[in-house]
C-alpha positions in Angstrom: -38.1 1.7 -3.8 -36.7 5.1 -2.9 -34.4 3.7 -0.3 -32.6 1.7 -3.0 -31.7 4.8 -5.0 -28.8 6.0 -2.8 -27.3 2.5 -2.8 -27.6 2.3 -6.6 -26.0 5.7 -6.9 -23.2 4.6 -4.6 -22.6 1.4 -6.6 -22.5 3.5 -9.8 -20.0 5.9 -8.3 -17.8 3.1 -7.1 -17.8 1.4 -10.5 -17.1 4.7 -12.2 -14.2 5.5 -9.8 -12.8 2.0 -10.4 -13.0 2.4 -14.2 -11.3 5.8 -13.9 -8.4 4.4 -11.8 -7.9 1.6 -14.3 -8.0 4.0 -17.2 -5.2 6.0 -15.6 -3.3 2.8 -14.9 -3.7 1.4 -18.5 -2.9 4.8 -20.0 0.4 4.9 -18.1 1.1 1.3 -19.1 0.4 2.0 -22.8 1.8 5.5 -23.0 5.1 4.5 -21.3 6.2 1.9 -23.8 4.9 4.0 -26.7 6.9 7.1 -25.6 9.9 4.9 -24.8 9.8 3.4 -28.3 9.8 6.9 -29.8 12.7 8.1 -27.6 14.8 5.0 -28.4 14.2 5.4 -32.1 14.5 9.1 -32.5 16.0 10.8 -29.4 19.2 9.1 -28.3 18.4 5.5 -27.5 18.1 3.5 -24.3 20.2 5.7 -21.9 17.9 8.7 -22.5 14.8 6.6 -21.6 16.3 5.4 -18.3 17.5 9.0 -17.5 14.0 10.4 -18.1 12.5 7.6 -15.9 14.9 8.4 -13.1 13.9 12.1 -13.3 10.2 11.3 -13.0 10.9 9.2 -9.9 12.6 12.3 -8.3 9.4 14.3 -8.8 7.4 11.5 -7.1 9.8 11.5 -4.1 9.4 15.3 -3.7 5.6 15.0 -3.8 5.7 12.3 -1.1 7.9 14.4 1.1 5.4 17.3 1.1 2.3 15.1 1.5 0.7 15.1 4.9 -1.5 12.3 6.1 -4.9 13.4 7.4 -5.2 13.2 11.1 -7.5 10.4 12.4 -10.9 11.4 13.7 -11.2 12.2 17.4 -12.3 9.1 19.5 -11.1 6.6 16.8 -7.5 5.7 17.6 -5.6 4.1 14.8 -5.3 0.3 14.8 -1.8 -1.1 15.3 -0.3 -2.6 12.2 0.0 -6.3 13.0 -3.5 -6.7 14.6 -5.0 -4.7 11.7 -3.2 -6.9 9.2 -4.5 -10.0 10.9 -8.1 -8.6 11.1 -8.0 -7.8 7.3 -6.8 -11.3 6.5 -9.5 -12.9 8.7 -12.2 -10.9 6.9 -11.0 -11.9 3.4 -10.6 -15.6 4.5 -14.1 -15.8 5.9 -16.0 -13.7 3.2 -17.0 -16.1 0.4 -17.7 -13.3 -2.1 -14.2 -11.8 -1.7 -12.6 -15.2 -2.0 -14.5 -15.8 -5.2 -13.5 -12.5 -6.7 -9.8 -13.3 -5.9 -10.2 -16.7 -7.6 -11.7 -15.1 -10.7 -8.9 -12.6 -10.8 -6.3 -15.4 -10.8 -8.2 -17.3 -13.4 -8.2 -14.3 -15.7 -4.8 -12.6 -15.0 -2.6 -15.7 -15.1 -3.4 -16.7 -18.7 -3.8 -13.1 -19.8 -0.2 -12.4 -18.9 0.9 -14.5 -21.9 0.2 -11.4 -24.1 2.0 -8.9 -21.8 5.0 -11.2 -21.3 5.4 -12.4 -24.9 4.4 -9.3 -26.9 8.0 -8.1 -27.2 8.9 -11.4 -28.8 5.9 -11.3 -31.1 6.8 -7.7 -32.1 10.4 -8.4 -32.9 10.4 -12.0 -34.3 7.0 -12.4 -35.8 6.2 -8.9 -37.0 9.8 -7.6 -37.4 9.2 -4.4 -35.6 11.6 -2.0 -33.9 11.2 -0.2 -30.6 8.7 2.4 -32.0 6.5 -0.4 -33.5 6.5 -2.2 -30.2 5.4 1.0 -28.5 2.6 1.3 -31.0 1.4 -2.2 -30.1 1.3 -1.2 -26.5 -0.5 2.0 -27.4 -3.2 -0.1 -29.1 -3.8 -1.9 -25.7 -4.2 1.4 -24.0 -6.7 2.6 -26.7 -8.7 -0.6 -26.2 -8.8 0.0 -22.4 -10.1 3.5 -22.9 -12.8 2.3 -25.3 -13.7 -0.4 -22.8 -14.2 2.2 -20.0 -16.3 4.4 -22.3 -18.5 1.6 -23.4 -19.0 0.3 -19.8 -19.8 3.8 -18.6 -22.4 4.6 -21.3 -24.0 1.2 -21.5 -27.7 1.6 -20.5 -28.4 -2.1 -20.1 -25.3 -3.2 -18.0 -24.7 -7.0 -18.2 -24.4 -8.9 -15.0 -21.1 -9.3 -13.3 -20.7 -12.9 -14.4 -21.8 -12.0 -17.9 -19.2 -9.2 -18.2 -16.5 -11.6 -16.9 -17.4 -14.3 -19.3 -17.7 -12.0 -22.3 -14.4 -10.3 -21.4 -12.6 -13.7 -21.1 -13.9 -14.9 -24.5 -12.9 -11.6 -26.2 -9.4 -11.7 -24.6 -8.9 -15.4 -25.7 -9.9 -14.4 -29.2 -7.4 -11.5 -29.2 -4.6 -13.8 -27.9 -5.2 -16.3 -30.8 -5.5 -13.5 -33.4 -2.1 -12.0 -32.4 -0.2 -15.1 -33.5 -2.6 -16.6 -36.1 -3.7 -13.6 -38.2 -0.6 -12.1 -40.1 0.2 -8.5 -40.3 0.9 -5.4 -38.2 -2.6 -4.0 -38.7 -4.3 -7.2 -37.6 -2.1 -7.2 -34.5 -3.1 -3.6 -33.7 -6.8 -4.5 -34.0 -6.4 -7.6 -31.9 -4.6 -5.6 -29.2 -7.4 -3.0 -29.1 -9.8 -5.9 -28.5 -7.5 -7.3 -25.8 -7.3 -3.9 -24.1 -11.1 -3.6 -24.1 -11.6 -7.0 -22.6 -8.8 -6.4 -20.0 -10.6 -3.2 -18.9 -14.0 -4.9 -18.7 -12.8 -7.7 -16.6 -10.4 -5.9 -14.2 -12.7 -3.0 -13.6 -15.7 -5.3 -12.9 -13.7 -7.3 -10.4 -12.3 -4.3 -8.6 -15.7 -2.5 -8.5 -17.5 -5.6 -7.1 -14.8 -5.9 -4.5 -15.2 -2.3 -3.4 -19.0 -2.8 -3.2 -18.8 -5.8 -0.9 -16.0 -4.5 1.4 -17.0 -2.5 4.5 -15.2 0.8 5.0 -13.1 -0.4 8.0 -11.5 -3.2 5.9 -11.7 -1.8 2.4 -8.1 -0.6 2.1 -6.8 -3.9 3.5 -9.1 -6.0 1.2 -7.9 -4.0 -1.8 -4.3 -4.5 -0.7 -4.8 -8.2 -0.6 -6.5 -8.0 -4.0 -3.6 -6.1 -5.4 -1.1 -8.6 -4.0 -3.1 -11.4 -5.6 -3.3 -9.5 -8.9 0.4 -8.7 -9.1 1.3 -12.2 -7.9 -0.8 -13.6 -10.7 0.9 -11.3 -13.2 4.4 -12.4 -12.0 3.6 -16.1 -11.9 1.8 -15.9 -15.3 4.6 -14.1 -17.0 7.1 -16.7 -15.7 4.9 -19.6 -16.7 4.3 -18.4 -20.2 7.9 -17.4 -20.7 9.0 -20.9 -19.8 6.3 -22.4 -22.1 7.4 -20.2 -25.0 11.0 -21.1 -24.4 10.2 -24.8 -24.5 7.4 -25.0 -27.2 7.6 -21.7 -29.0 5.8 -18.4 -28.9 2.8 -19.3 -31.0 2.0 -22.6 -29.2 2.4 -20.9 -25.8 0.0 -18.0 -26.7 -2.6 -20.4 -28.2 -2.3 -22.6 -25.0 -2.9 -19.4 -22.9 -6.0 -18.7 -25.0 -7.2 -22.2 -24.3 -6.6 -21.8 -20.6 -8.5 -18.5 -20.7 -11.5 -20.2 -22.3 -11.3 -23.0 -19.7 -11.5 -20.3 -17.0 -14.6 -18.9 -18.6 -16.2 -22.3 -18.5 -15.1 -22.8 -14.9 -16.6 -19.4 -14.1 -20.0 -20.7 -15.1 -19.9 -23.1 -12.2 -17.9 -20.9 -9.8 -19.9 -17.7 -10.3 -19.2 -14.5 -8.5 -22.2 -14.0 -6.1 -24.3 -11.0 -6.9 -23.7 -8.2 -4.3 -26.9 -6.1 -4.7 -28.4 -7.6 -1.6 -25.4 -6.9 0.6 -25.2 -3.8 2.8 -21.6 -3.0 3.7 -22.5 0.3 5.6 -21.5 0.4 9.3 -24.3 -0.6 11.7 -23.7 0.2 15.3 -26.4 -1.8 17.1 -24.7 -3.8 19.9 -24.5 -0.9 22.3 -21.8 -0.4 24.9 -20.8 -3.6 26.8 -21.9 -3.6 30.5 -18.8 -4.2 32.6 -18.1 -3.9 36.3 -14.6 -2.7 35.5 -12.7 -1.2 32.5 -10.4 -3.8 31.0 -7.1 -2.6 29.5 -7.1 -2.5 25.6 -4.6 -5.3 25.4 -6.5 -7.6 27.7 -7.3 -10.8 25.9 -8.3 -13.1 24.5 -11.9 -12.1 25.2 -14.5 -14.9 25.2 -18.1 -13.8 24.5 -20.9 -16.3 25.4 -24.4 -15.8 24.0 -27.2 -18.0 25.5 -30.1 -19.2 23.4 -33.3 -21.0 24.3 -34.7 -22.6 21.1 -37.8 -24.8 20.9 -37.2 -28.3 19.4 -39.3 -27.7 16.2 -37.2 -24.6 15.4 -33.7 -26.1 16.0 -33.0 -27.2 12.5 -33.6 -23.7 11.1 -31.7 -22.2 14.0 -28.6 -24.3 13.3 -28.7 -23.1 9.7 -29.0 -19.5 10.8 -26.1 -19.9 13.2 -23.9 -21.1 10.3 -24.4 -17.6 8.7 -23.8 -16.0 12.1 -20.5 -17.9 12.4 -19.1 -16.3 9.3 -20.2 -12.9 10.5 -18.4 -13.3 13.8 -15.2 -14.5 12.1 -15.3 -11.7 9.5 -15.5 -9.0 12.1 -12.7 -10.1 14.5 -13.3 -13.5 16.1 -10.5 -16.0 15.9 -12.6 -19.0 17.2 -16.3 -19.8 17.1 -18.2 -22.7 18.7 -21.8 -23.6 19.4 -22.6 -25.9 22.3 -25.9 -27.6 23.4 -26.6 -28.1 27.1 -26.7 -31.9 27.8 -29.2 -31.5 30.7 -31.4 -28.9 29.0 -31.6 -29.7 25.3 -33.4 -26.5 24.5 -30.4 -24.4 25.7 -27.6 -23.4 23.3 -24.5 -21.4 24.0 -22.6 -19.6 21.2 -19.0 -18.8 22.2 -16.5 -16.8 20.1 -13.1 -15.5 21.0 -11.6 -12.1 20.1 -7.9 -11.5 20.4 -8.2 -8.4 22.7 -10.6 -6.1 24.4 -9.7 -3.3 21.9 -10.7 -5.5 19.0 -13.9 -6.4 20.7 -14.7 -2.7 21.2 -14.1 -2.2 17.5 -16.8 -4.8 16.8 -19.2 -2.7 18.9 -18.1 0.6 17.4 -18.0 0.1 13.6 -16.9 -3.3 12.2 -20.5 -4.6 12.0 -22.4 -3.8 8.9 -26.0 -3.8 7.8 -25.6 -7.3 6.4 -24.2 -8.5 9.8 -27.2 -7.0 11.5 -29.7 -8.9 9.3 -27.8 -12.2 9.8 -27.6 -11.7 13.6 -31.2 -10.6 14.0 -32.3 -13.7 12.0 -30.4 -16.0 14.5 -31.5 -14.1 17.6 -35.1 -14.4 16.6 -35.1 -18.1 17.3 -34.5 -17.6 21.0 -37.5 -17.4 23.4 -36.9 -15.9 25.9 -34.5 -13.5 24.3 -30.8 -14.2 24.3 -28.4 -12.9 26.9 -24.6 -12.5 26.6 -21.6 -12.4 28.9 -17.9 -11.4 28.6 -15.1 -13.6 30.0 -11.7 -12.2 30.3 -8.4 -13.6 31.6 -7.6 -12.7 35.3 
């Protein structure tokens, strides 16, 4: 029981950090339009807003000029860009939990963008507001996001991941409909507070779960892919709902988006985000150093690793199932190909073969890409072999 406490604390810290990052992001999103509306209405109009924005970018550029990147730890050379990018893509492609989180992000963000994209039209045409009124509407979104973060942080009985996503989707769909169905500025403000709360609940939950499942070596790359997916869904959703509003009108487009959001909630019941409490993304260095008669160059490759198993007939069905899990582990951590062969002359003999692009990448598997989850999966597969497995490395001449 005590061994679970550090992991629970780490999960709590990651979720809290994720909520804090998203609070800052939503504060900037909400405060920016609100301040811009005040400046446009009372301090000189649109040119002043763009001038102030340009000045703020200058301060950012100065900060970046004086920032110094931390030096890498001794003995851990930095990965080259293209191989690192490919390795990150392979991990995301072969990790079902990450793929499901990306899918749920698309299912939420694409219809949710109807509100962000069409809110200026709702403010001007439906509510008759000027720039400062539009800024107040965006401010309500920010207030809702802050309330969502506070409620999630203080909730003692935290709902499950899928429960939070479903509840957030339903609340956001209700807010979408209320913005264009319930008349009045006050009603719009209340609906937008609800929308901001739901937005925070869903986006912080998705980002926190992603950080919990990603190992340290690929976390930045996985979050980058998530960010690209998130931003791409925003861009595509804004375009889609803008076209829909242009063809059918603002109110039908937003009501359709609310319907799509509810359909996504229903789909999420069948395409659930797997729970991550049983996963251990901490590094597990258990392979040991490879035994080689010579030292290959880092760029030597591809490297073919052959693992030999001897499995009794009555255990082979369970062995093949375990090897399916091991296949995903190999492909997540660097392998580009994976195959399992059975000896035609000795049916108890199996050979697992997987290919890694270079010797350097294979050494990274030995030195930190494997996790506690990978270790459990591999040990379960190796336990079927009697006598124990043995492995060999094949390199190009």
